[in-house]
N, C-alpha and C positions, 0 to 999 in steps of 0.2 A: 472476745475480747471485751467486750462492750458489756458485759452481762456478767462480771465480777468483779472486785474489788481488792485491793491490797489489803496486806496485813492493817498497814498504820492508816489507809485508809475506812476502814472496818473500824479500828478506833478511836479516829477521831467522829464517826459519824454512830457508835454507840457512845463518848466521852469519857474512853478509859484508854489507858496508853495501850503503845504494840505489843507491849510485853503481855497483857492484862488478855490479850486478846490468844497470843501462843498458849497460856497457860491454859485456854477452857479449849484451847485443842488438844492441849496435852490430856486436859481431862474428860476428853470427847464430847465434850458441850454443844460442839458448831458441825453441823450435818450441811452438806455440799460445801467442804474446803477441799480447794485441786494441789498438790503442790505438781507444778512443773519446773525439775532439775532446780533452779537456786529460787526458787520466787513462788508465795503461798497467794492463791488466789479466791477470794472466799464469794456466793454468789452476792447479790446484791439483793437479795428478795431475803436473807438467812437473817430470822429477826435474832435479838441481843439475848446471850443466855444468859440465866438469873445466875448468880453470882454467890449463892450459895448461902452468906448472911444473914445470920438471925436476926431479929431484932427482942430486944427482952422487951416483958411484961412485967409492970409493976403491981 
């Protein structure tokens, strides 16, 4: 259990909300996520996924 973070902890590590982490998971952008009963755990070494936002160039 020490090799995993909760959704809230992963969000704090990545600088996003736990809701955004859940959206990353739904969009299949997080590998190494394990669901145990009512708890979602993310491997500690999983990098933050790209958010998909595009920068405008002028």
